[in-house]
C-alpha positions as semicolon CSV with decimal commas, in nm:
position;residue;x (nm);y (nm);z (nm)
1;X;0,409;0,484;1,547
2;X;0,335;0,224;1,282
3;X;0,571;0,137;0,997
4;X;0,418;0,173;0,650
5;X;0,560;0,025;0,332
6;X;0,498;0,256;0,037
7;X;0,529;0,075;-0,297
8;X;0,539;0,351;-0,561
9;X;0,742;0,394;-0,880
10;X;0,675;0,766;-0,930
11;X;0,938;0,972;-0,749
12;X;0,713;1,275;-0,696
13;X;0,435;1,060;-0,549
14;X;0,686;0,876;-0,324
15;X;0,829;1,203;-0,197
16;X;0,494;1,371;-0,135
17;X;0,332;1,073;0,036
18;X;0,631;0,972;0,246
19;X;0,682;1,328;0,374
20;X;0,317;1,362;0,470
21;X;0,315;1,025;0,648
22;X;0,638;1,098;0,834
23;X;0,498;1,437;0,945
24;X;0,208;1,247;1,100
25;X;0,447;1,023;1,293
26;X;0,460;0,713;1,074
27;X;0,781;0,534;0,985
28;X;0,798;0,485;0,608
29;X;0,987;0,222;0,408
30;X;0,989;0,264;0,030
31;X;0,987;0,012;-0,254
32;X;1,000;0,131;-0,616
33;X;0,847;-0,173;-0,788
34;X;0,636;-0,481;-0,720
35;X;0,925;-0,725;-0,678
36;X;1,093;-0,500;-0,423
37;X;0,756;-0,446;-0,252
38;X;0,701;-0,821;-0,207
39;X;1,058;-0,868;-0,077
40;X;1,028;-0,573;0,163
41;X;0,689;-0,690;0,291
42;X;0,876;-1,002;0,408
43;X;1,191;-0,833;0,537
44;X;1,038;-0,519;0,692
45;X;0,713;-0,669;0,830
46;X;0,529;-0,334;0,800
47;X;0,203;-0,267;0,983
48;X;0,042;-0,164;0,652
49;X;0,124;-0,142;0,280
50;X;0,026;0,137;0,038
51;X;0,043;-0,032;-0,303
52;X;0,050;0,157;-0,633
53;X;-0,128;-0,073;-0,878
54;X;0,048;0,054;-1,193
55;X;0,407;-0,055;-1,141
56;X;0,673;-0,154;-1,395
57;X;0,746;-0,526;-1,418
58;X;0,546;-0,693;-1,143
59;X;0,235;-0,475;-1,108
60;X;0,057;-0,396;-0,784
61;X;-0,223;-0,643;-0,853
62;X;0,017;-0,938;-0,872
63;X;0,244;-0,808;-0,595
64;X;-0,059;-0,794;-0,364
65;X;-0,162;-1,148;-0,462
66;X;0,188;-1,271;-0,373
67;X;0,190;-1,084;-0,042
68;X;-0,151;-1,228;0,050
69;X;-0,048;-1,580;-0,057
70;X;0,256;-1,594;0,173
71;X;0,184;-1,700;0,534
72;X;0,433;-1,450;0,678
73;X;0,277;-1,149;0,501
74;X;-0,086;-1,241;0,440
75;X;-0,215;-1,054;0,747
76;X;-0,057;-0,718;0,651
77;X;-0,336;-0,482;0,537
78;X;-0,291;-0,340;0,186
79;X;-0,445;-0,022;0,049
80;X;-0,449;-0,006;-0,332
81;X;-0,356;0,332;-0,480
82;X;-0,432;0,405;-0,843
83;X;-0,448;0,703;-1,075
84;X;-0,642;0,503;-1,332
85;X;-0,970;0,476;-1,143
86;X;-1,186;0,271;-1,377
87;X;-1,517;0,100;-1,317
88;X;-1,444;-0,229;-1,145
89;X;-1,099;-0,131;-1,013
90;X;-1,216;-0,130;-0,651
91;X;-1,358;-0,482;-0,690
92;X;-1,043;-0,594;-0,871
93;X;-0,830;-0,459;-0,583
94;X;-1,041;-0,648;-0,328
95;X;-1,014;-0,968;-0,534
96;X;-0,634;-0,927;-0,536
97;X;-0,643;-0,914;-0,156
98;X;-0,645;-0,541;-0,075
99;X;-0,839;-0,433;0,232
100;X;-0,910;-0,087;0,092
101;X;-0,870;0,128;-0,218
102;X;-0,796;0,494;-0,284
103;X;-0,743;0,708;-0,590
104;X;-0,468;0,947;-0,695
105;X;-0,413;1,227;-0,657
106;X;-0,427;1,125;-0,293
107;X;-0,647;1,328;-0,062
108;X;-0,427;1,291;0,247
109;X;-0,699;1,331;0,511
110;X;-0,911;1,058;0,348
111;X;-0,609;0,827;0,315
112;X;-0,503;0,889;0,677
113;X;-0,853;0,791;0,789
114;X;-0,830;0,465;0,596
115;X;-0,483;0,394;0,736
116;X;-0,595;0,459;1,094
117;X;-0,905;0,237;1,055
118;X;-0,706;-0,053;0,910
119;X;-0,428;-0,026;1,170
120;X;-0,689;-0,026;1,446
121;X;-0,875;-0,329;1,307
122;X;-0,557;-0,528;1,238
123;X;-0,422;-0,459;1,590
124;X;-0,742;-0,579;1,755
């Protein structure tokens, strides 16, 4: 199954999401901040990235921009995850380079549908 990089600073969110993804057969790598997320996107070459946008230090917006600017990682699909769903956040995520956007708390069936669609389109 596909390897997903989860970039999330909140321990409870990391635990809940990673367990649910693993139960569905995904391999999960975890980064706890934007800098680590950018580095792991390069070293792990995941099939997809779930990016929390509110991260300490380098936030998810800038981490995504860096991932999309690098030739070796620019084709990895990124789904923005945010608890602070404000008007314009979806557009802001797309401008940063995300292929999709979802809100927290995560509705796992909706997120799994987005993951499956992006993995299918990026493979073909």
